[in-house]
C-alpha positions, -999 to +999 in steps of 0.1 A: +000+000+000+012+035-007+015+064+017-018+079+004-037+049+017-050+041-018-036+008-032-015+014-063-014+052-058+020+068-061+038+078-029+030+113-016-005+118-029-031+125-002-064+105+000-091+125-017-121+134+004-154+116-003-176+133-028-204+155-013-240+143-017-255+153-051-278+183-044-302+174-072-310+140-056-341+145-034-349+121-006-373+093-014-409+105-013-444+092-010-468+107-035-501+122-022-532+103-030-557+117-055-583+118-027-561+140-005-553+162-034-590+166-043-600+174-007-572+199-004-583+218-035-619+216-023-609+233+009-591+260-011-620+265-034-644+269-004-620+296+010-619+313-024-657+311-027-660+330+005-637+357-007-655+359-040-689+361-022-677+390-002-664+407-034-698+400-050-716+416-021-695+447-027-705+447-063-742+441-057-752+478-060-736+480-094-752+447-104-786+461-094-780+492-114-771+472-144-802+450-140-824+481-138-807+495-169-815+463-188-851+462-175-857+497-187-847+488-222-811+501-221-782+483-235-768+454-214-734+469-217-735+477-180-738+440-172-708+431-194-688+460-178-695+445-143-694+408-149-665+406-173-639+423-150-653+404-120-647+371-138-612+381-148-604+392-113-617+359-099-596+339-123-565+360-114-573+355-077-576+318-082-542+315-101-524+339-077-536+322-046-524+288-056-492+301-073-481+323-044-486+297-016-472+268-036-441+287-046-434+301-011-440+270+010-453+243-014-486+244+004-519+262+001-541+263+032-560+231+019-527+213+013-514+223+048-546+209+064-541+176+046-504+174+051-494+174+014-470+196-005-461+206-041-424+202-048-402+203-079-396+168-091-359+173-095-350+191-063-377+183-038-381+220-030-412+242-035-416+252-071-404+286-084-431+312-090-429+306-127-433+269-125-462+274-101-480+298-124-476+273-153-489+245-130-519+266-120-528+281-154-530+245-167-553+237-138-580+253-159-574+226-186-572+199-159-608+209-149-621+199-183-647+187-191-659+190-155-645+190-120-609+178-127-620+149-148-591+153-173-566+160-145-579+129-126-575+107-157-540+120-164-530+115-128-543+080-128-521+072-159-488+087-146-465+069-122-462+099-099-498+109-099-492+140-119-518+160-137-511+180-168-500+211-148-476+190-128-461+174-160-456+208-176-441+224-145-420+194-134-437+192-101-452+164-079-475+165-049-460+145-019-470+136+016-453+155+043 
């Protein structure tokens, strides 16, 4: 044996340190069940419905004004001016709620209650804001044709229970 402690190594060479653990190698994970994922999103949607209901109550006087305008024979432009922006704001609220919480901690309030978390598949960390936005914009497609049917079917067919948004963003939902 040589002075370095490595058989066959020339004299005078030190033993190299062991390589550090590979940072891109996340620990083994257990994927969240489709039922826990559904229940988590249901809790989140109930919370968002309460927020939307409060917002709707604030818009009620404008809605009544629009309804009176239509009833009096005026153009229904008022209705479009109220409902259109409200729907867009609700959609943005929906996407921002999920994207913000998932990118900061990996958990929305519903996911936290059910002890599941969204992580990047490669790193095991919460997704970046960009990945989370992609994941949540595609949630709209996953809802098709009704109540997550497409997302459910895709998640059943993938080994890590990923819906379309997860596949596009490179994320998985895991148990804590």
